[in-house]
C-alpha positions in Angstrom: 24.5 -23.2 33.0 25.6 -25.4 30.1 27.2 -28.6 31.0 30.9 -29.3 30.3 31.5 -29.7 26.6 28.0 -28.4 25.6 28.0 -25.6 23.1 26.2 -22.5 24.1 23.7 -21.2 21.5 24.3 -17.8 19.9 22.5 -15.2 22.0 22.6 -17.2 25.2 23.0 -15.2 28.4 25.5 -17.8 29.8 28.6 -18.0 27.7 30.8 -19.4 30.5 31.3 -22.7 28.7 31.6 -21.6 25.1 33.5 -23.8 22.8 35.5 -21.6 20.4 35.3 -22.5 16.8 38.4 -23.6 14.9 39.8 -21.5 12.0 37.4 -21.4 9.1 38.7 -22.4 5.7 36.8 -21.4 2.5 34.2 -22.6 1.5 33.3 -24.2 4.8 32.1 -21.0 6.4 28.7 -21.3 4.7 28.3 -24.8 6.0 29.0 -24.1 9.7 26.5 -24.8 12.3 25.0 -22.0 14.4 27.9 -20.0 15.8 28.7 -19.7 19.5 28.5 -16.5 21.5 31.8 -15.1 22.7 33.1 -15.5 26.2 33.0 -12.2 28.1 36.0 -9.9 28.2 38.4 -10.8 30.9 37.9 -8.9 34.2 40.0 -5.8 34.5 40.9 -5.6 30.8 41.2 -1.9 29.9 40.3 -1.9 26.2 40.8 1.8 25.8 44.3 1.6 27.2 45.0 -1.5 25.0 43.8 0.2 21.8 45.8 3.3 22.5 49.1 1.5 23.3 51.9 2.6 21.0 54.1 -0.5 21.5 56.3 -2.3 24.1 58.7 -0.7 26.5 61.9 -1.5 28.2 61.5 -4.4 30.7 63.0 -4.7 34.1 65.9 -6.8 32.9 67.2 -4.0 30.6 66.3 -5.7 27.3 65.2 -3.1 24.7 61.6 -3.4 23.5 59.8 -1.4 20.9 57.9 1.6 22.3 56.7 5.0 21.2 60.0 6.5 22.3 62.1 3.5 21.2 61.6 3.1 17.4 64.0 0.2 16.9 62.5 -1.0 13.5 60.2 1.8 12.3 56.5 1.6 11.7 54.2 -0.7 9.7 53.3 0.7 6.3 49.7 0.9 5.2 48.2 0.2 8.6 44.9 2.0 8.8 42.3 2.8 11.4 39.2 3.4 9.3 40.3 6.0 6.7 43.1 7.4 8.8 46.7 6.1 9.1 47.3 3.9 12.1 50.7 4.1 13.8 51.8 0.5 14.4 55.4 -0.2 15.4 57.4 -3.0 13.8 58.8 -5.4 16.4 61.6 -6.8 14.1 63.4 -6.0 10.9 61.6 -7.0 7.8 63.5 -9.8 6.0 64.0 -9.6 2.2 61.3 -11.0 0.0 61.7 -14.5 -1.1 62.8 -14.9 -4.7 61.7 -18.5 -4.9 57.9 -18.7 -5.3 58.0 -22.3 -3.9 59.8 -21.2 -0.7 57.6 -18.1 -0.5 54.4 -20.2 -0.5 55.8 -22.6 2.1 56.6 -19.6 4.3 53.2 -18.1 3.7 51.5 -21.4 4.7 53.5 -21.4 8.0 53.3 -17.7 8.9 49.7 -17.2 8.0 48.6 -19.2 11.0 49.7 -16.2 13.1 46.8 -14.2 11.6 44.3 -16.5 13.0 43.9 -14.3 16.1 41.7 -16.5 18.2 43.3 -15.1 21.4 42.4 -11.5 20.5 38.9 -12.7 19.5 38.4 -14.7 22.8 39.9 -12.3 25.3 38.4 -9.0 23.9 35.1 -10.3 22.5 35.7 -8.3 19.4 34.4 -8.4 15.8 37.3 -9.8 13.8 37.7 -11.1 10.3 41.0 -12.0 8.6 41.6 -13.3 5.1 44.6 -14.1 3.0 45.7 -16.0 -0.1 49.1 -16.5 -1.9 49.6 -16.3 -5.7 51.1 -19.7 -5.7 48.5 -21.4 -3.6 46.8 -24.5 -5.0 44.0 -24.5 -2.4 41.2 -22.2 -1.2 42.1 -18.9 0.5 42.2 -19.0 4.3 40.0 -16.9 6.5 39.0 -16.7 10.2 35.8 -15.2 11.7 35.5 -14.4 15.4 32.5 -16.1 17.1 31.0 -12.7 17.8 31.3 -11.6 14.2 29.9 -14.8 13.0 27.1 -14.6 15.5 26.0 -11.0 14.9 26.9 -10.6 11.2 26.9 -14.0 9.6 25.3 -12.9 6.3 27.5 -9.8 5.9 30.6 -11.9 6.6 29.5 -14.4 4.0 29.3 -11.5 1.5 32.9 -10.5 2.4 34.0 -14.0 1.8 32.3 -14.1 -1.6 33.7 -10.7 -2.6 37.2 -11.7 -1.7 36.8 -14.9 -3.6 35.8 -12.9 -6.7 38.8 -10.6 -6.3 41.2 -13.6 -6.0 39.6 -15.3 -9.0 40.1 -12.2 -11.1 43.7 -11.9 -10.0 44.4 -15.5 -10.9 42.7 -15.0 -14.3 44.8 -11.9 -14.8 48.0 -13.8 -13.9 47.1 -16.6 -16.3 46.3 -14.1 -19.1 49.6 -12.4 -18.5 51.5 -15.7 -18.5 49.7 -16.7 -21.7 50.7 -13.3 -23.3 54.3 -13.7 -22.2 54.4 -17.3 -23.5 53.0 -16.1 -26.9 55.7 -13.4 -27.1 58.4 -15.9 -26.2 57.1 -18.3 -28.9 57.2 -15.4 -31.5 60.6 -14.4 -30.4 61.9 -17.9 -30.8 60.4 -18.2 -34.2 62.0 -14.9 -35.2 65.3 -16.1 -33.9 65.0 -19.3 -36.0 64.3 -17.3 -39.1 67.2 -15.0 -38.4 69.6 -17.9 -37.7 68.5 -19.5 -41.0 69.0 -16.2 -42.9 72.5 -15.9 -41.3 73.4 -19.4 -42.3 72.3 -18.8 -45.9 74.4 -15.6 -46.1 77.4 -17.4 -44.6 77.1 -20.2 -47.2 77.0 -17.6 -50.0 80.2 -15.9 -48.6 81.9 -19.3 -48.5 81.4 -19.8 -52.2 83.5 -16.8 -53.1 
């Protein structure tokens, strides 16, 4: 058995003292040391029941919770299980989108930490990969890879990271191109306005002579 604090190599038969990795931030994934194997699934955890759960229920204190029969807030749009729709219940009302890009990015930076689902990864020993970026971000996109995913599919995960990086770069370039196009149109509109104002002033001067 590994001593306290010692990292268990990937593939070891004794994962009891595994040290879970911290959230991975691009591009550090490629430079990580050999990944750790996941801790075993907690005793008594019924994965089939967990995956088939439709939501929460009413607790013993009478507080209303979301459940299959208690659709307080509707369902999550675009949730998928493979190619099929996945019925996921919302647990709260969706707030209006932020109109300020600065506030939106600050909120993204705070809320995105909830996506780093280390607890799910640790307690269920699942393959898990999450990735996100914000249009106003001035840093690399964030992503998290579960130890089991990193251990058993490191090369494939790296490909996902690189693919997402390419997609984000293309989106950024498209935004910049659109911004440049809009700036050019604004400049042309301002120039046309100056010419129109000058023509109007000339005509007003001619009228004043009569």
